[in-house]
C-alpha positions, 0 to 999 in steps of 0.5 A: 450139353449133347442135346444143346449142341445138338440143337445149335449146330441143326439150326447153323444149317438154316442160317445161311450160308456161311461160304456167302460170308466169307468170301461175297459175292465175287468167288466163282462157283467153280472155286465156292464148291472148292472151298465147301468141299475143302471146309467140309460143306458138303457134307451131310450133316451128320457127318459134319456134327460128328467131325465138329463133336470129334475136335470139341472133345480136343479142345477144337473148336474150329474157326469163327467165321465172324471173326476169322480167327479160332473160337476158342480164342473169340470166347477166352478174348471174350469171358471177362466181360461174359464173367463181369456179367455173371457175377453182377447178376449173381450178386445183385440175386444174391444181395436183393433177389433172396431176401426180399424173397425170403420176405415175401414167403414170410409175411405174404399178406404185408403191404410190402411184400405185395408191393415187390409180388407186383414189382415182380410180376411186371418184371417178370412181364416186360420183355427182357430187350426192352428192360434193355434198352431202358437200362442203357438208356437210363446208365447212357445218360445219367440221372440225378436224384435228390430225394434226400437233404444234401447237407446231411451225410446220410442224405448225400449218400443215399442220393448219390446211392441212387443216381446213375450219374456217378456210374456213368461218370467213370465209363465215359473217362475210361472210355475217352 
């Protein structure tokens, strides 16, 4: 955590002037310098980091430049969505990836194992941002699957499980 905090703090310094984001171009240079002194932005980077680390240990993460409110409040506000994504991903890994990996390890020469390994290799090779864009499009448009006979109970269940339309409709009702 220490190394990550140092790297993040060092990168933050190269991202631009937070004061310009806060006040824009309408403030005079004298006022900018006064605000920089008040915020401690003119101090050496080591002094700024030590001040940040000391406050962070006490639970004070400072004020978010983007939201203009305490950073801890912003984190807590977005925590439910973050936990939902993390738990969802963990469940997918637990219920799909682990059994598939165990099967592929036990029977490495089986055709199904080779298929899973090929899909896995392709999945790792595709950039995450591209996968995200495709999945957003897939789930926002909605796809109806009719591979199985709809007049049987099991066929209808499998079709609805593979269709993204059932997932998209409740989301659209919530957001509208």
